[in-house]
ZAKE-976494 format. One record per residue (C-alpha): residue in one letter; x, y, z. Coordinates in steps of 0.5 Angstrom, whole numbers, plus 500, padded with zeros to 3 digits. Example, Ala and Ser with C-alpha at 12.3 -4.5 7.8 and 13.67 -1.06 7.14 Angstrom:
# residues 2
A525491516;S527498514;
//
This chain:
# residues 476
X661446236;X660452232;X659458236;X658463230;X661465224;X669466224;X672472226;X671478220;X666474216;X660480219;X664485215;X665480208;X658479209;X655485209;X659487204;X656482199;X649484201;X645487195;X644494196;X637497193;X639503188;X636509188;X630511182;X631516177;X627520173;X629518166;X623517161;X617521165;X618527160;X614522154;X607521159;X608529161;X608531153;X603526152;X598529157;X600536156;X598534148;X592531150;X590537154;X592542149;X588538144;X582538148;X582546149;X584546142;X578543140;X573546145;X575553142;X574551135;X567549137;X566555140;X568559134;X564555129;X558556134;X560564135;X557566127;X550562129;X549565136;X551572133;X546570127;X541568132;X542574136;X541578129;X535575127;X532576134;X533583134;X531584127;X524581129;X524585135;X524592130;X520589125;X515588131;X516595133;X514597125;X508593127;X506598132;X508604128;X504602123;X498600127;X499607131;X498611124;X492606122;X488608129;X491615129;X486617123;X480612125;X476615130;X472609131;X476604135;X469599136;X469598129;X476596129;X475591135;X469588132;X473586125;X476579126;X477580133;X481587132;X486583128;X488588123;X494585119;X498579119;X504577115;X505584112;X511586109;X515592111;X513598106;X517598100;X520591102;X519584101;X517578106;X525576106;X526582110;X521580115;X513580116;X509584122;X502582125;X498587129;X492586133;X488590139;X483589144;X479593149;X481594156;X475590159;X479585162;X480583169;X488585170;X488591165;X488596170;X495594172;X497595165;X493601163;X493605170;X485607169;X479603171;X477597166;X472600160;X465599162;X464597154;X464590151;X470586148;X468590141;X466597144;X471602147;X468607151;X474610155;X479612149;X483606150;X486599147;X491594148;X495593142;X500587141;X504587135;X509581133;X515581128;X518575125;X524574121;X527568119;X523564123;X524568129;X518571133;X518577137;X512581140;X511588143;X505590147;X503597148;X496601151;X494607146;X490612148;X486617145;X481624146;X478624140;X477632137;X469634137;X466635130;X469642128;X464643122;X466650120;X473654119;X469659125;X465654130;X460657135;X457651139;X455655144;X448659147;X449665143;X452666135;X453673136;X458676131;X460684130;X464686124;X466693125;X470695118;X474689119;X478686114;X478679115;X477672112;X473666114;X474660109;X472653110;X476650104;X481645106;X488649106;X495645107;X502647107;X505646101;X513649102;X518651107;X513647112;X518646117;X520654117;X518656124;X516663121;X509662118;X511668114;X516664110;X511657108;X506657103;X500655104;X495653099;X488650098;X488642098;X487639091;X482634095;X477638098;X473632101;X474635108;X472642106;X468645112;X463651112;X465658113;X461659119;X458653124;X452654129;X449649133;X442647131;X436650134;X434657137;X437662142;X434667146;X434674144;X436679150;X430683147;X425677147;X423672142;X428667139;X432666134;X435660130;X443661131;X444661124;X440667123;X443670129;X450669126;X448670118;X444677120;X450680123;X454678117;X449681112;X448687116;X456688116;X455688109;X461682109;X458676106;X463675101;X468675107;X466668109;X467662104;X466655105;X462648104;X455650100;X449648105;X445647099;X450643095;X455640100;X460638094;X461645092;X464652096;X460658096;X461665099;X455668104;X449666108;X449659105;X456657108;X453659115;X450653117;X448649123;X450642125;X447637130;X454635132;X456642135;X453643142;X455645148;X455638152;X460635146;X464641147;X465641155;X466633154;X472635150;X475640155;X474635161;X477630158;X483635156;X484638162;X485631165;X489628159;X497626161;X501632160;X496637161;X497644165;X492649167;X494656167;X490660172;X488667170;X484672175;X481678175;X486681180;X492678176;X490677168;X494673164;X499677159;X503674153;X508679151;X511677144;X519675144;X523678138;X528673139;X523667139;X516668136;X513661139;X516663147;X513669149;X514672156;X508670161;X506675166;X500676171;X502683175;X502678181;X509674181;X508670175;X513672170;X516666165;X517664158;X511660155;X513654150;X507655145;X509649140;X511648133;X509644127;X513639129;X512639136;X505642138;X503644145;X497644149;X496651153;X490651157;X489658161;X483658166;X480664167;X475666173;X467668172;X466676171;X459677170;X460684166;X463680160;X469685161;X475679164;X480679159;X483672161;X489672156;X491679152;X497678147;X501684146;X508686143;X512683138;X508677134;X506671137;X506664134;X505656135;X502650134;X497645138;X491647142;X490654145;X484654150;X482660154;X476658159;X472663162;X475669160;X476673153;X482672148;X484679146;X489679140;X492686140;X498684136;X500678131;X498671132;X500665127;X497659130;X497652127;X491647130;X485649134;X484656138;X478655143;X475661147;X470658152;X466659158;X461664160;X461671158;X467670154;X469673147;X474672141;X476679140;X481681135;X483689136;X484695131;X491694128;X492686130;X493681125;X491673126;X492667122;X489661124;X490654120;X486649123;X479651127;X477656131;X472655136;X467661141;X463657145;X459662150;X455658155;X450662158;X446667153;X444673158;X450677159;X447682163;X446687158;X453687155;X451684148;X451691145;X459692147;X461684147;X461679142;X463671141;X466674135;X469681135;X472683129;X474690130;X477696125;X483696121;X486689123;X487683118;X484676121;X484670117;X480663120;X482658115;X480650115;X486646115;X485638116;X492637115;X493641122;X487638125;X491631124;X497634127;X494635133;X490629134;X496625132;X501629137;X497632142;X491627143;X494620141;X499617146;X502611148;X504607154;X506601157;X511599152;X514592154;X516586150;X513579151;
//
């Protein structure tokens, strides 16, 4: 009977049993290298793909940018067309407001991009949110509030972008004369005055950017298609303080004739509008000139964005004192605390300056007095319900308006005034309480030099820079 292995057999058996060897890492480098190579190859391929797309992305971005710039050029082009065309309703009625399509940039070929421009009236339901004002009560082709919506598109290499803006305007009223008198009086006074009222069209021809008008050169425009009368009045008759009536035209003519100053007024000949003349034939009535039109214009100006109305009162009348260091920034004072510099603008940055006076039935309230060193400016200068009294030198490009009750444009002895554009005296009450013998709508006293000259260039400057606004610029 075998009860077990012999003595010593266990140790030998344990020695002879197979032993599992520890696993080594020989050969792992190759798979890792291959894996890294594949990863790096993938990254390289991705980078190469992205690098290949970058020029295309940059080109697309460049095309989009250029298309947007072309659309902006379309906005500016349409702006230039509309600013000189007061009849926006006619534009709306033509081809549904389509102003142009596929037009190349000025001086360039279509390869540099083309633009289209179209306007519509602001009479759609959602337009108040766009324009900030009530819906136009007119039709799709009839503008009644001086606002339209312009959409311009620009296309470059197949990429198109659109820009939409709101355009607003306040149209200048008709100024048919270098000196216009739309009011209920046409009373002038010439006391040995040296003056020149000229309705022929003048324009700046040299040094036009010089802030000092004395350094500029003004000359007659070779194109006299915009020539005006020397003096224009409204049509009809005015009441005389002594009784009876006289036509406004005759009232102005008799003052000119009595003073022996017929040769000092020149402009369009009312009997031959294609020619100019001097004297009474260039003193003429015009149906478009009347108090209602002028008041509507002034009301719109007072409500126009950016307009600040400066109050001149009987106890505290406004005085503009020339600034020798800067003639376009005189000092404004009123003796009651106001003491500030007032920017009267320049040809490249015209201003709207609006003074409102206070009713004074004795016709002796000076709403604004100009004194001291020369005062120069450009834009629209308005004095309402008060006289404008010039005692120094005034140079202005644009429009000067004196309007309201018991008012006068007074050029005192020793003063010098030059206005290129239009000068308006608008008296709104005919009976000045007996003061007509001492205060006139236009008062030219002795030893002064006054030049009131029509300039369509100056009027276009005012219309474009002050009365034509662009807002709500957005890319569609």
